[in-house]
PDB file of N, CA, C and O in Angstrom, chain B, residues numbered from 101:
ATOM      1  N   MET B 101       1.359  -1.490   0.072  1.00  0.00           N
ATOM      2  CA  MET B 101       0.071  -0.010  -0.205  1.00  0.00           C
ATOM      3  C   MET B 101       0.941   1.298   0.108  1.00  0.00           C
ATOM      4  O   MET B 101       1.617   1.371   1.134  1.00  0.00           O
ATOM      5  N   GLY B 102       0.884   2.312  -0.827  1.00  0.00           N
ATOM      6  CA  GLY B 102       1.434   3.337  -1.255  1.00  0.00           C
ATOM      7  C   GLY B 102       0.708   4.239   0.194  1.00  0.00           C
ATOM      8  O   GLY B 102      -0.384   4.265   0.760  1.00  0.00           O
ATOM      9  N   ARG B 103       1.947   4.857   0.336  1.00  0.00           N
ATOM     10  CA  ARG B 103       1.648   6.179   1.342  1.00  0.00           C
ATOM     11  C   ARG B 103       0.916   7.018   1.393  1.00  0.00           C
ATOM     12  O   ARG B 103       0.409   7.519   2.397  1.00  0.00           O
ATOM     13  N   GLY B 104       0.708   7.384  -0.130  1.00  0.00           N
ATOM     14  CA  GLY B 104      -0.944   8.373   0.333  1.00  0.00           C
ATOM     15  C   GLY B 104      -2.199   7.265   0.362  1.00  0.00           C
ATOM     16  O   GLY B 104      -3.160   7.824   0.892  1.00  0.00           O
ATOM     17  N   ARG B 105      -2.495   6.036   0.021  1.00  0.00           N
ATOM     18  CA  ARG B 105      -3.882   5.591   0.957  1.00  0.00           C
ATOM     19  C   ARG B 105      -3.497   4.917   2.395  1.00  0.00           C
ATOM     20  O   ARG B 105      -4.348   4.318   3.054  1.00  0.00           O
ATOM     21  N   GLN B 106      -2.347   5.042   2.763  1.00  0.00           N
ATOM     22  CA  GLN B 106      -1.907   4.985   4.091  1.00  0.00           C
ATOM     23  C   GLN B 106      -2.274   5.810   5.299  1.00  0.00           C
ATOM     24  O   GLN B 106      -2.634   5.574   6.452  1.00  0.00           O
ATOM     25  N   LYS B 107      -1.983   7.111   4.399  1.00  0.00           N
ATOM     26  CA  LYS B 107      -2.616   8.097   5.394  1.00  0.00           C
ATOM     27  C   LYS B 107      -3.658   8.163   5.346  1.00  0.00           C
ATOM     28  O   LYS B 107      -4.292   8.120   6.400  1.00  0.00           O
ATOM     29  N   ALA B 108      -4.426   8.318   3.913  1.00  0.00           N
ATOM     30  CA  ALA B 108      -6.022   7.977   3.880  1.00  0.00           C
ATOM     31  C   ALA B 108      -7.010   7.625   4.998  1.00  0.00           C
ATOM     32  O   ALA B 108      -7.818   8.300   5.635  1.00  0.00           O
ATOM     33  N   LYS B 109      -6.580   6.031   5.014  1.00  0.00           N
ATOM     34  CA  LYS B 109      -6.859   5.493   5.929  1.00  0.00           C
ATOM     35  C   LYS B 109      -6.678   6.032   7.544  1.00  0.00           C
ATOM     36  O   LYS B 109      -7.650   6.172   8.286  1.00  0.00           O
ATOM     37  N   TYR B 110      -5.325   6.297   7.946  1.00  0.00           N
ATOM     38  CA  TYR B 110      -5.447   6.760   8.886  1.00  0.00           C
ATOM     39  C   TYR B 110      -6.313   8.302   9.141  1.00  0.00           C
ATOM     40  O   TYR B 110      -6.063   8.852  10.213  1.00  0.00           O
ATOM     41  N   THR B 111      -6.833   8.668   8.649  1.00  0.00           N
ATOM     42  CA  THR B 111      -6.757  10.261   8.304  1.00  0.00           C
ATOM     43  C   THR B 111      -8.896   9.510   8.180  1.00  0.00           C
ATOM     44  O   THR B 111      -9.911  10.157   8.440  1.00  0.00           O
ATOM     45  N   LYS B 112      -8.824   8.468   7.845  1.00  0.00           N
ATOM     46  CA  LYS B 112     -10.475   7.635   7.528  1.00  0.00           C
ATOM     47  C   LYS B 112     -11.011   7.444   9.442  1.00  0.00           C
ATOM     48  O   LYS B 112     -12.031   7.691  10.085  1.00  0.00           O
ATOM     49  N   VAL B 113      -9.447   6.794   9.785  1.00  0.00           N
ATOM     50  CA  VAL B 113     -10.131   6.189  11.353  1.00  0.00           C
ATOM     51  C   VAL B 113     -10.614   7.416  12.526  1.00  0.00           C
ATOM     52  O   VAL B 113     -11.617   7.568  13.224  1.00  0.00           O
ATOM     53  N   ALA B 114      -9.424   8.130  12.344  1.00  0.00           N
ATOM     54  CA  ALA B 114      -9.476   9.252  12.840  1.00  0.00           C
ATOM     55  C   ALA B 114     -10.363  10.056  12.939  1.00  0.00           C
ATOM     56  O   ALA B 114     -10.881  10.279  14.033  1.00  0.00           O
ATOM     57  N   ARG B 115     -10.751  10.686  11.805  1.00  0.00           N
ATOM     58  CA  ARG B 115     -12.457  11.315  11.510  1.00  0.00           C
ATOM     59  C   ARG B 115     -13.317  10.480  12.520  1.00  0.00           C
ATOM     60  O   ARG B 115     -13.629  10.966  13.607  1.00  0.00           O
ATOM     61  N   GLU B 116     -13.781   8.938  12.068  1.00  0.00           N
ATOM     62  CA  GLU B 116     -14.428   8.974  12.403  1.00  0.00           C
ATOM     63  C   GLU B 116     -14.582   7.842  14.296  1.00  0.00           C
ATOM     64  O   GLU B 116     -15.577   7.298  14.774  1.00  0.00           O
ATOM     65  N   LEU B 117     -12.778   7.939  14.979  1.00  0.00           N
ATOM     66  CA  LEU B 117     -12.986   8.481  16.471  1.00  0.00           C
ATOM     67  C   LEU B 117     -13.495   9.730  17.029  1.00  0.00           C
ATOM     68  O   LEU B 117     -14.092   9.838  18.100  1.00  0.00           O
ATOM     69  N   LYS B 118     -13.242  10.550  16.307  1.00  0.00           N
ATOM     70  CA  LYS B 118     -13.389  12.431  16.212  1.00  0.00           C
ATOM     71  C   LYS B 118     -15.060  12.445  16.893  1.00  0.00           C
ATOM     72  O   LYS B 118     -15.543  12.480  18.024  1.00  0.00           O
ATOM     73  N   TYR B 119     -15.655  12.389  15.280  1.00  0.00           N
ATOM     74  CA  TYR B 119     -17.147  12.260  15.405  1.00  0.00           C
ATOM     75  C   TYR B 119     -18.007  11.391  15.980  1.00  0.00           C
ATOM     76  O   TYR B 119     -18.952  11.985  16.498  1.00  0.00           O
ATOM     77  N   ASN B 120     -18.063   9.842  16.126  1.00  0.00           N
ATOM     78  CA  ASN B 120     -19.023   9.090  16.514  1.00  0.00           C
ATOM     79  C   ASN B 120     -18.451   8.748  17.877  1.00  0.00           C
ATOM     80  O   ASN B 120     -17.319   8.415  18.228  1.00  0.00           O
ATOM     81  N   VAL B 121     -19.896   8.984  18.715  1.00  0.00           N
ATOM     82  CA  VAL B 121     -19.556   8.857  19.983  1.00  0.00           C
ATOM     83  C   VAL B 121     -20.625   7.493  20.390  1.00  0.00           C
ATOM     84  O   VAL B 121     -21.843   7.473  20.213  1.00  0.00           O
ATOM     85  N   PRO B 122     -20.044   6.740  20.792  1.00  0.00           N
ATOM     86  CA  PRO B 122     -20.396   5.319  21.295  1.00  0.00           C
ATOM     87  C   PRO B 122     -21.675   5.786  22.095  1.00  0.00           C
ATOM     88  O   PRO B 122     -21.894   6.880  22.613  1.00  0.00           O
ATOM     89  N   GLU B 123     -22.563   4.500  22.044  1.00  0.00           N
ATOM     90  CA  GLU B 123     -23.592   4.796  22.900  1.00  0.00           C
ATOM     91  C   GLU B 123     -23.132   4.488  24.325  1.00  0.00           C
ATOM     92  O   GLU B 123     -22.281   3.625  24.111  1.00  0.00           O
ATOM     93  N   THR B 124     -23.179   4.685  25.789  1.00  0.00           N
ATOM     94  CA  THR B 124     -22.387   4.792  27.258  1.00  0.00           C
ATOM     95  C   THR B 124     -23.599   3.657  27.898  1.00  0.00           C
ATOM     96  O   THR B 124     -24.747   3.667  27.452  1.00  0.00           O
ATOM     97  N   ASN B 125     -23.200   2.781  28.901  1.00  0.00           N
ATOM     98  CA  ASN B 125     -23.507   2.429  29.199  1.00  0.00           C
ATOM     99  C   ASN B 125     -23.691   2.694  31.082  1.00  0.00           C
ATOM    100  O   ASN B 125     -22.795   2.463  31.894  1.00  0.00           O
ATOM    101  N   TYR B 126     -24.707   3.080  31.326  1.00  0.00           N
ATOM    102  CA  TYR B 126     -24.925   3.899  32.093  1.00  0.00           C
ATOM    103  C   TYR B 126     -24.986   2.962  33.213  1.00  0.00           C
ATOM    104  O   TYR B 126     -24.673   3.617  34.208  1.00  0.00           O
ATOM    105  N   GLU B 127     -25.227   1.790  33.534  1.00  0.00           N
ATOM    106  CA  GLU B 127     -25.818   0.969  34.437  1.00  0.00           C
ATOM    107  C   GLU B 127     -24.046   0.453  34.866  1.00  0.00           C
ATOM    108  O   GLU B 127     -23.379   0.312  35.891  1.00  0.00           O
ATOM    109  N   GLN B 128     -23.911   0.347  33.812  1.00  0.00           N
ATOM    110  CA  GLN B 128     -22.295  -0.613  33.762  1.00  0.00           C
ATOM    111  C   GLN B 128     -21.474   0.168  34.797  1.00  0.00           C
ATOM    112  O   GLN B 128     -20.952  -0.368  35.775  1.00  0.00           O
ATOM    113  N   LEU B 129     -21.382   1.756  34.446  1.00  0.00           N
ATOM    114  CA  LEU B 129     -20.817   2.800  34.082  1.00  0.00           C
ATOM    115  C   LEU B 129     -20.950   2.858  36.161  1.00  0.00           C
ATOM    116  O   LEU B 129     -20.069   3.502  36.729  1.00  0.00           O
ATOM    117  N   GLN B 130     -21.872   2.278  36.897  1.00  0.00           N
ATOM    118  CA  GLN B 130     -22.250   2.992  37.776  1.00  0.00           C
ATOM    119  C   GLN B 130     -22.333   1.925  38.833  1.00  0.00           C
ATOM    120  O   GLN B 130     -22.776   2.047  39.975  1.00  0.00           O
ATOM    121  N   ARG B 131     -21.886   0.979  38.318  1.00  0.00           N
ATOM    122  CA  ARG B 131     -21.243  -0.154  38.976  1.00  0.00           C
ATOM    123  C   ARG B 131     -20.012  -0.095  39.024  1.00  0.00           C
ATOM    124  O   ARG B 131     -19.499  -0.196  40.139  1.00  0.00           O
ATOM    125  N   GLU B 132     -19.490   0.013  38.314  1.00  0.00           N
ATOM    126  CA  GLU B 132     -17.477   0.089  38.454  1.00  0.00           C
ATOM    127  C   GLU B 132     -17.332   1.265  39.605  1.00  0.00           C
ATOM    128  O   GLU B 132     -16.850   1.102  40.726  1.00  0.00           O
ATOM    129  N   LEU B 133     -17.993   2.781  38.930  1.00  0.00           N
ATOM    130  CA  LEU B 133     -17.853   2.867  39.870  1.00  0.00           C
ATOM    131  C   LEU B 133     -18.199   2.946  41.828  1.00  0.00           C
ATOM    132  O   LEU B 133     -17.495   3.416  42.722  1.00  0.00           O
ATOM    133  N   GLN B 134     -19.570   2.263  41.890  1.00  0.00           N
ATOM    134  CA  GLN B 134     -19.684   1.898  43.407  1.00  0.00           C
ATOM    135  C   GLN B 134     -19.008   1.110  43.894  1.00  0.00           C
ATOM    136  O   GLN B 134     -19.326   0.857  45.056  1.00  0.00           O
ATOM    137  N   GLY B 135     -17.990   0.459  43.427  1.00  0.00           N
ATOM    138  CA  GLY B 135     -16.394  -0.864  43.512  1.00  0.00           C
ATOM    139  C   GLY B 135     -17.349  -2.242  44.209  1.00  0.00           C
ATOM    140  O   GLY B 135     -16.852  -3.000  45.042  1.00  0.00           O
ATOM    141  N   SER B 136     -19.194  -2.426  43.548  1.00  0.00           N
ATOM    142  CA  SER B 136     -19.670  -3.737  43.162  1.00  0.00           C
ATOM    143  C   SER B 136     -18.256  -4.877  42.675  1.00  0.00           C
ATOM    144  O   SER B 136     -17.568  -4.703  41.669  1.00  0.00           O
ATOM    145  N   ARG B 137     -18.151  -5.580  43.291  1.00  0.00           N
ATOM    146  CA  ARG B 137     -17.714  -6.839  43.520  1.00  0.00           C
ATOM    147  C   ARG B 137     -18.076  -8.108  43.107  1.00  0.00           C
ATOM    148  O   ARG B 137     -18.437  -8.890  43.986  1.00  0.00           O
ATOM    149  N   THR B 138     -18.042  -8.767  41.072  1.00  0.00           N
ATOM    150  CA  THR B 138     -18.379 -10.055  41.527  1.00  0.00           C
ATOM    151  C   THR B 138     -18.162 -11.653  42.470  1.00  0.00           C
ATOM    152  O   THR B 138     -16.977 -11.893  42.706  1.00  0.00           O
ATOM    153  N   GLU B 139     -18.603 -12.115  42.701  1.00  0.00           N
ATOM    154  CA  GLU B 139     -17.429 -13.616  43.195  1.00  0.00           C
ATOM    155  C   GLU B 139     -16.804 -13.771  42.551  1.00  0.00           C
ATOM    156  O   GLU B 139     -15.757 -13.405  43.085  1.00  0.00           O
ATOM    157  N   HIS B 140     -16.517 -14.204  41.324  1.00  0.00           N
ATOM    158  CA  HIS B 140     -15.522 -14.150  40.170  1.00  0.00           C
ATOM    159  C   HIS B 140     -14.432 -13.478  41.223  1.00  0.00           C
ATOM    160  O   HIS B 140     -13.601 -14.081  41.902  1.00  0.00           O
ATOM    161  N   GLU B 141     -14.692 -11.966  41.155  1.00  0.00           N
ATOM    162  CA  GLU B 141     -13.571 -10.980  40.698  1.00  0.00           C
ATOM    163  C   GLU B 141     -12.606 -11.695  42.008  1.00  0.00           C
ATOM    164  O   GLU B 141     -11.506 -12.246  42.045  1.00  0.00           O
ATOM    165  N   GLU B 142     -13.921 -11.277  43.275  1.00  0.00           N
ATOM    166  CA  GLU B 142     -13.097 -11.597  44.938  1.00  0.00           C
ATOM    167  C   GLU B 142     -12.232 -12.841  44.890  1.00  0.00           C
ATOM    168  O   GLU B 142     -11.322 -13.017  45.700  1.00  0.00           O
ATOM    169  N   ASP B 143     -12.529 -13.695  43.930  1.00  0.00           N
ATOM    170  CA  ASP B 143     -12.205 -15.019  43.721  1.00  0.00           C
ATOM    171  C   ASP B 143     -10.467 -15.078  43.424  1.00  0.00           C
ATOM    172  O   ASP B 143      -9.613 -15.806  43.931  1.00  0.00           O
ATOM    173  N   GLU B 144     -10.365 -14.139  42.528  1.00  0.00           N
ATOM    174  CA  GLU B 144      -8.679 -13.503  41.889  1.00  0.00           C
ATOM    175  C   GLU B 144      -8.308 -12.470  42.713  1.00  0.00           C
ATOM    176  O   GLU B 144      -7.218 -12.017  42.363  1.00  0.00           O
ATOM    177  N   LEU B 145      -8.836 -11.851  43.782  1.00  0.00           N
ATOM    178  CA  LEU B 145      -7.805 -11.279  44.654  1.00  0.00           C
ATOM    179  C   LEU B 145      -7.648 -12.003  45.520  1.00  0.00           C
ATOM    180  O   LEU B 145      -6.629 -11.815  46.185  1.00  0.00           O
ATOM    181  N   SER B 146      -8.484 -13.053  45.881  1.00  0.00           N
ATOM    182  CA  SER B 146      -8.012 -13.450  46.748  1.00  0.00           C
ATOM    183  C   SER B 146      -6.614 -14.754  47.052  1.00  0.00           C
ATOM    184  O   SER B 146      -6.079 -15.189  48.072  1.00  0.00           O
ATOM    185  N   LYS B 147      -6.413 -15.073  45.270  1.00  0.00           N
ATOM    186  CA  LYS B 147      -5.606 -15.924  44.908  1.00  0.00           C
ATOM    187  C   LYS B 147      -4.737 -14.580  45.035  1.00  0.00           C
ATOM    188  O   LYS B 147      -4.194 -14.876  46.099  1.00  0.00           O
ATOM    189  N   TRP B 148      -4.237 -13.379  44.736  1.00  0.00           N
ATOM    190  CA  TRP B 148      -3.124 -12.724  45.149  1.00  0.00           C
ATOM    191  C   TRP B 148      -2.844 -12.377  46.787  1.00  0.00           C
ATOM    192  O   TRP B 148      -1.703 -12.077  47.140  1.00  0.00           O
ATOM    193  N   SER B 149      -3.680 -12.423  47.519  1.00  0.00           N
ATOM    194  CA  SER B 149      -3.638 -12.466  48.982  1.00  0.00           C
ATOM    195  C   SER B 149      -2.393 -13.256  49.516  1.00  0.00           C
ATOM    196  O   SER B 149      -1.614 -12.826  50.366  1.00  0.00           O
ATOM    197  N   GLU B 150      -2.318 -14.494  48.884  1.00  0.00           N
ATOM    198  CA  GLU B 150      -1.380 -15.402  48.881  1.00  0.00           C
ATOM    199  C   GLU B 150       0.256 -15.387  49.084  1.00  0.00           C
ATOM    200  O   GLU B 150       1.270 -15.601  49.750  1.00  0.00           O
ATOM    201  N   TYR B 151      -0.513 -14.877  47.740  1.00  0.00           N
ATOM    202  CA  TYR B 151       1.780 -14.589  47.090  1.00  0.00           C
ATOM    203  C   TYR B 151       2.008 -13.077  48.364  1.00  0.00           C
ATOM    204  O   TYR B 151       3.042 -12.993  49.027  1.00  0.00           O
ATOM    205  N   LEU B 152       1.167 -12.311  48.456  1.00  0.00           N
ATOM    206  CA  LEU B 152       1.507 -11.189  49.514  1.00  0.00           C
ATOM    207  C   LEU B 152       1.782 -11.258  50.740  1.00  0.00           C
ATOM    208  O   LEU B 152       2.332 -10.446  51.483  1.00  0.00           O
ATOM    209  N   ASP B 153       1.346 -12.330  50.929  1.00  0.00           N
ATOM    210  CA  ASP B 153       2.189 -12.825  52.740  1.00  0.00           C
ATOM    211  C   ASP B 153       3.298 -13.550  51.613  1.00  0.00           C
ATOM    212  O   ASP B 153       3.714 -12.564  51.004  1.00  0.00           O
ATOM    213  N   GLU B 154       3.840 -14.505  51.151  1.00  0.00           N
ATOM    214  CA  GLU B 154       5.047 -15.487  51.047  1.00  0.00           C
ATOM    215  C   GLU B 154       6.232 -13.854  50.889  1.00  0.00           C
ATOM    216  O   GLU B 154       7.304 -13.579  51.429  1.00  0.00           O
ATOM    217  N   ASP B 155       5.345 -13.092  49.879  1.00  0.00           N
ATOM    218  CA  ASP B 155       6.753 -12.039  49.677  1.00  0.00           C
ATOM    219  C   ASP B 155       6.882 -11.377  51.014  1.00  0.00           C
ATOM    220  O   ASP B 155       8.054 -11.114  51.284  1.00  0.00           O
ATOM    221  N   GLU B 156       5.951 -11.011  51.987  1.00  0.00           N
ATOM    222  CA  GLU B 156       6.952 -10.360  53.424  1.00  0.00           C
ATOM    223  C   GLU B 156       7.382 -10.945  54.179  1.00  0.00           C
ATOM    224  O   GLU B 156       8.116 -10.549  55.084  1.00  0.00           O
ATOM    225  N   GLU B 157       6.796 -12.675  53.845  1.00  0.00           N
ATOM    226  CA  GLU B 157       8.300 -13.652  54.664  1.00  0.00           C
ATOM    227  C   GLU B 157       9.262 -13.145  53.823  1.00  0.00           C
ATOM    228  O   GLU B 157       9.507 -11.942  53.917  1.00  0.00           O
ATOM    229  N   ASN B 158       9.576 -13.497  53.398  1.00  0.00           N
ATOM    230  CA  ASN B 158      11.209 -13.464  52.266  1.00  0.00           C
ATOM    231  C   ASN B 158      11.438 -12.137  52.239  1.00  0.00           C
ATOM    232  O   ASN B 158      12.586 -11.918  51.854  1.00  0.00           O
ATOM    233  N   SER B 159      10.601 -10.790  52.577  1.00  0.00           N
ATOM    234  CA  SER B 159      11.405  -9.736  52.194  1.00  0.00           C
ATOM    235  C   SER B 159      11.903  -9.991  53.748  1.00  0.00           C
ATOM    236  O   SER B 159      13.113 -10.205  53.807  1.00  0.00           O
ATOM    237  N   ASP B 160      11.192 -10.013  55.066  1.00  0.00           N
ATOM    238  CA  ASP B 160      12.170 -10.234  56.523  1.00  0.00           C
ATOM    239  C   ASP B 160      13.598 -11.215  55.512  1.00  0.00           C
ATOM    240  O   ASP B 160      14.397 -10.644  54.770  1.00  0.00           O
ATOM    241  N   GLU B 161      13.579 -12.226  55.685  1.00  0.00           N
ATOM    242  CA  GLU B 161      14.918 -12.975  55.572  1.00  0.00           C
ATOM    243  C   GLU B 161      16.520 -12.688  53.743  1.00  0.00           C
ATOM    244  O   GLU B 161      17.715 -12.813  53.475  1.00  0.00           O
ATOM    245  N   ASP B 162      15.213 -12.282  53.168  1.00  0.00           N
ATOM    246  CA  ASP B 162      16.464 -10.700  52.167  1.00  0.00           C
ATOM    247  C   ASP B 162      16.988  -9.633  53.684  1.00  0.00           C
ATOM    248  O   ASP B 162      18.160  -9.566  54.055  1.00  0.00           O
ATOM    249  N   THR B 163      15.999  -9.001  54.267  1.00  0.00           N
ATOM    250  CA  THR B 163      16.950  -8.116  54.728  1.00  0.00           C
ATOM    251  C   THR B 163      18.163  -8.066  56.351  1.00  0.00           C
ATOM    252  O   THR B 163      18.934  -7.247  56.849  1.00  0.00           O
ATOM    253  N   GLU B 164      17.512  -9.992  56.770  1.00  0.00           N
ATOM    254  CA  GLU B 164      18.478 -10.336  57.771  1.00  0.00           C
ATOM    255  C   GLU B 164      19.299 -10.660  57.163  1.00  0.00           C
ATOM    256  O   GLU B 164      20.361 -10.743  57.780  1.00  0.00           O
ATOM    257  N   ASP B 165      19.342 -11.032  55.653  1.00  0.00           N
ATOM    258  CA  ASP B 165      20.992 -11.512  54.639  1.00  0.00           C
ATOM    259  C   ASP B 165      21.396 -10.281  54.618  1.00  0.00           C
ATOM    260  O   ASP B 165      22.622 -10.352  54.533  1.00  0.00           O
ATOM    261  N   TYR B 166      21.037  -9.050  54.650  1.00  0.00           N
ATOM    262  CA  TYR B 166      21.708  -8.107  53.243  1.00  0.00           C
ATOM    263  C   TYR B 166      22.213  -7.191  55.346  1.00  0.00           C
ATOM    264  O   TYR B 166      23.270  -6.562  55.290  1.00  0.00           O
ATOM    265  N   ASP B 167      21.850  -7.187  56.125  1.00  0.00           N
ATOM    266  CA  ASP B 167      21.840  -6.784  57.358  1.00  0.00           C
ATOM    267  C   ASP B 167      23.163  -7.883  57.994  1.00  0.00           C
ATOM    268  O   ASP B 167      23.999  -7.504  58.815  1.00  0.00           O
ATOM    269  N   GLN B 168      23.112  -9.173  57.447  1.00  0.00           N
ATOM    270  CA  GLN B 168      25.272  -9.922  58.234  1.00  0.00           C
ATOM    271  C   GLN B 168      26.037  -9.369  57.560  1.00  0.00           C
ATOM    272  O   GLN B 168      27.141  -8.880  57.800  1.00  0.00           O
ATOM    273  N   ARG B 169      25.173  -9.472  56.275  1.00  0.00           N
ATOM    274  CA  ARG B 169      26.562  -9.125  55.163  1.00  0.00           C
ATOM    275  C   ARG B 169      27.726  -7.397  55.148  1.00  0.00           C
ATOM    276  O   ARG B 169      28.919  -7.136  54.986  1.00  0.00           O
ATOM    277  N   ARG B 170      26.454  -6.635  55.422  1.00  0.00           N
ATOM    278  CA  ARG B 170      26.731  -4.891  55.938  1.00  0.00           C
ATOM    279  C   ARG B 170      27.820  -5.350  56.790  1.00  0.00           C
ATOM    280  O   ARG B 170      28.765  -4.608  56.524  1.00  0.00           O
ATOM    281  N   LEU B 171      28.067  -5.939  57.412  1.00  0.00           N
ATOM    282  CA  LEU B 171      28.289  -6.331  59.357  1.00  0.00           C
ATOM    283  C   LEU B 171      29.653  -6.512  59.157  1.00  0.00           C
ATOM    284  O   LEU B 171      30.560  -6.132  59.898  1.00  0.00           O
ATOM    285  N   ALA B 172      29.761  -7.287  57.814  1.00  0.00           N
ATOM    286  CA  ALA B 172      31.008  -8.747  57.733  1.00  0.00           C
ATOM    287  C   ALA B 172      31.865  -7.588  57.068  1.00  0.00           C
ATOM    288  O   ALA B 172      33.011  -7.813  56.679  1.00  0.00           O
TER     289      ALA B 172
END
């Protein structure tokens, strides 16, 4: 595709994005802003808490190792 055709295609896409207003789902937006979570989202978040607990334990060990090396 030549440069002229490519530029025309980008211009067309930009014009569509500028002037085409998508329909907004206000009910879904309100749910997102309220912060209500579904069961699936709760399950996903609970998985990450296990990793956070492990990281906290490892960070204490790393700090002790660092302190020992610094004293030596």
